[in-house]
C-alpha positions in Angstrom: 15.4 43.1 17.5 13.5 45.5 20.6 16.3 47.6 22.0 16.2 51.4 21.2 19.5 51.6 22.6 21.1 49.3 20.0 18.9 51.5 17.2 19.8 54.6 18.1 23.6 52.7 17.3 22.9 51.6 14.0 21.5 54.9 12.9 24.4 56.3 13.8 26.5 53.5 12.4 24.4 54.5 8.9 25.0 57.8 9.2 28.4 58.1 10.1 28.9 56.3 6.8 26.6 57.3 4.4 26.6 61.0 5.5 24.4 63.4 3.0 24.5 60.4 0.4 26.7 57.3 -1.2 28.1 59.3 -3.5 29.6 56.6 -5.5 26.2 54.3 -5.5 23.7 57.6 -6.3 26.1 58.3 -9.5 26.6 54.7 -10.9 23.7 52.9 -10.2 20.2 53.2 -11.4 17.8 53.5 -8.5 14.7 51.4 -9.7 17.4 48.4 -10.4 17.1 45.7 -8.3 19.5 42.7 -7.1 20.2 39.4 -5.8 23.4 39.7 -3.2 25.1 36.5 -1.4 26.5 36.9 1.9 29.7 34.1 2.2 31.7 33.5 4.8 36.0 33.4 3.7 36.7 31.4 6.8 36.2 28.8 9.2 34.1 31.1 11.8 30.9 31.2 14.3 29.1 33.5 12.9 26.8 35.9 15.9 24.9 39.0 14.5 22.5 38.2 12.3 19.4 40.2 14.4 22.0 43.5 13.6 22.7 42.7 10.5 19.4 42.5 9.5 18.0 45.7 11.2 21.0 48.0 9.3 18.8 46.7 5.9 15.3 47.5 7.5 16.1 51.3 8.9 17.8 52.2 5.6 14.8 51.0 3.3 12.2 48.9 4.8 11.1 47.4 1.6 14.8 45.4 1.3 14.9 41.3 2.8 17.3 39.7 4.7 17.1 36.0 4.5 19.6 34.0 6.8 20.5 30.8 6.2 22.7 29.9 9.1 21.2 30.6 12.6 22.8 32.6 15.4 26.2 30.8 17.4 26.5 27.9 13.9 29.6 26.8 13.2 30.1 27.7 9.4 32.9 26.6 7.1 35.0 29.2 4.5 32.9 29.2 1.5 29.2 28.8 3.3 26.2 31.7 1.9 25.1 32.7 5.4 22.4 35.2 4.3 21.0 37.2 0.9 19.5 40.6 0.8 17.2 41.2 -2.1 16.2 44.8 -3.4 16.5 48.0 -4.0 20.5 47.7 -5.7 21.6 51.2 -4.4 20.0 50.3 -0.9 22.5 47.0 -0.5 25.4 48.7 -1.7 25.2 51.7 0.6 24.5 49.4 4.4 27.2 46.8 2.6 29.9 48.4 4.4 28.0 49.2 7.7 25.9 45.7 8.3 29.5 43.7 7.0 31.2 45.4 10.0 29.1 44.7 12.2 28.4 41.0 11.7 32.5 40.5 11.2 32.8 41.9 14.4 30.5 40.3 17.0 31.1 36.6 14.8 35.1 36.8 15.7 34.3 37.8 19.2 31.6 34.4 18.7 34.5 32.2 17.6 37.0 33.3 19.7 34.5 32.9 22.7 33.7 29.2 21.5 37.6 28.1 21.5 38.1 29.0 25.0 35.3 27.1 25.3 35.5 24.2 24.0 39.2 24.3 25.5 38.1 23.9 29.0 35.5 20.6 28.3 34.5 19.0 30.3 35.7 20.9 33.3 32.5 22.8 34.8 33.7 26.3 34.8 32.3 29.7 32.3 34.0 31.4 30.1 32.4 35.0 31.0 33.2 38.4 29.3 34.4 41.8 30.9 33.4 45.7 30.8 36.4 45.7 28.3 34.0 46.8 25.5 33.9 48.9 22.8 32.4 52.3 23.4 28.4 51.8 22.2 28.5 49.0 21.5 28.8 46.7 25.0 25.4 45.2 24.3 26.0 43.7 20.8 29.0 42.6 22.4 28.3 40.4 25.2 25.1 38.7 23.4 28.5 37.8 20.3 29.6 35.9 23.9 26.6 34.3 24.8 26.5 33.4 21.0 29.7 31.1 21.2 29.0 29.7 23.9 30.1 32.0 26.2 28.4 33.5 29.8 28.3 37.4 30.5 29.9 38.6 33.8 27.7 42.3 35.0 27.1 44.4 32.3 27.8 47.8 33.7 28.6 49.3 37.1 24.8 49.3 37.7 23.8 45.7 37.9 26.6 44.2 40.2 29.1 44.9 43.0 32.7 44.6 42.2 34.7 45.2 44.8 38.0 46.2 43.2 41.8 46.6 44.0 41.2 50.7 43.3 37.8 50.7 46.2 40.2 48.3 48.6 42.1 51.6 48.8 39.9 54.1 48.5 37.4 52.6 50.9 40.5 51.7 53.7 40.3 47.9 52.9 39.0 44.5 52.2 37.5 44.3 55.8 35.5 48.2 55.4 35.0 47.9 52.0 32.9 44.7 52.0 31.4 45.4 55.5 30.1 48.7 53.5 28.6 47.3 50.4 26.6 44.9 52.9 25.4 47.6 54.6 24.5 49.9 51.9 23.2 46.9 49.3 20.1 45.0 49.1 19.8 41.3 50.1 19.7 40.1 46.1 22.3 42.0 45.6 25.9 39.8 45.4 29.2 41.0 46.9 31.9 39.9 44.8 36.1 41.0 45.6 39.3 41.2 43.7 42.6 39.6 46.0 46.1 39.3 45.1 47.3 37.3 47.3 46.3 34.4 50.4 46.0 36.9 52.8 43.6 38.6 50.8 41.7 35.6 50.3 41.7 34.9 53.8 40.1 38.0 55.3 37.7 38.0 51.9 36.5 34.4 53.2 36.1 35.9 56.8 34.3 39.0 55.7 31.7 36.1 54.1 32.1 37.4 50.0 29.7 35.9 48.0 32.7 35.8 45.0 36.4 36.2 44.8 38.0 37.3 42.2 41.4 35.5 42.2 43.4 38.2 39.9 46.6 37.7 38.1 47.2 34.6 40.5 50.4 31.9 39.7 48.9 28.3 39.2 50.4 27.2 42.5 48.6 29.9 44.4 45.0 29.7 41.9 45.3 26.0 43.7 45.3 26.8 47.1 43.0 29.8 47.2 40.7 26.9 46.0 41.8 24.5 48.3 40.8 27.0 50.8 37.8 28.4 49.7 36.2 24.3 49.3 37.4 23.5 53.0 35.7 26.6 54.6 32.3 27.3 52.9 30.7 27.9 49.4 31.9 30.9 47.5 32.7 31.3 44.0 35.8 31.5 42.4 36.5 33.5 40.1 40.2 33.8 38.1 41.1 37.1 35.7 44.3 38.4 34.4 46.4 36.6 31.7 43.9 34.4 30.4 45.0 33.1 27.2 44.0 30.2 25.1 47.4 27.9 26.2 46.8 28.1 30.0 42.6 28.3 30.3 42.4 24.5 30.7 44.8 24.3 33.2 43.1 27.0 34.5 40.0 25.4 35.1 41.8 22.0 35.9 42.1 23.5 38.9 38.5 23.7 40.0 38.0 27.4 40.0 34.1 28.1 38.9 34.6 31.6 36.6 37.4 32.0 34.2 36.7 36.1 33.2 38.1 36.7 30.2 38.5 41.0 28.9 40.0 39.0 25.3 36.4 38.3 24.6 35.9 41.6 23.5 38.9 43.9 23.2 41.3 41.7 21.6 39.0 39.7 18.9 40.1 40.5 15.6 36.9 40.1 13.3 36.3 37.4 10.5 36.6 37.9 6.8 32.5 37.8 5.3 32.1 38.6 2.0 29.1 40.3 0.0 28.2 40.1 -3.3 25.8 40.4 -6.3 24.5 38.0 -8.3 
């Protein structure tokens, strides 16, 4: 793994948990004892986060050996072994909770993402995340979305133009906001704008937005928006707001290109994974 920010995050996570020392392990486990621990799933799931799981052990004790038994994005059934960790027992125990927290969290995101991806097959629509991520964990969480078969939206405020409701209000309207973005941005930057009504959609189309986000529109409005847009020009249409597993397929059926779902990262339940010394 070659992301310095992620390595720093993992180091801080270890420091948060261990502090000046793992008191229980220091008092009960001989520092020379070695063991092999098995990591296994207690539920059906999609695995994500093994590189970060392994890195936790590497940071704390480079002598530890982590062997992955499953590939990233692979579907795993309850009871299957995910990985083994071998080496000093004390080191394994000190890293157990941090490594599992990360693996459980990311696998939960991948598992939920995969449920959405499966729900919209065979429609040619992308399921994407948003910026509604856990502070400090965005890189990891967006990685997990990809492992689950989804796609990433912009990573941050710096790598994509997305004009939202408050930008529109602050700049004086859709027309002015798009024109300012075009004037200040370079030719490689696409301009996306959020609209909430059909009239706003028409205005965004008139100003040649590249991507239009249909925010919290009804199914009927989305169908009308798709019809209007396809008649005029090739513009990517994104649906966002209120998307869940019950309605995502009906949204895909209406012909949109992208469905962005904040819940992939802000509401995905962690899956249940355990580690046991054999």
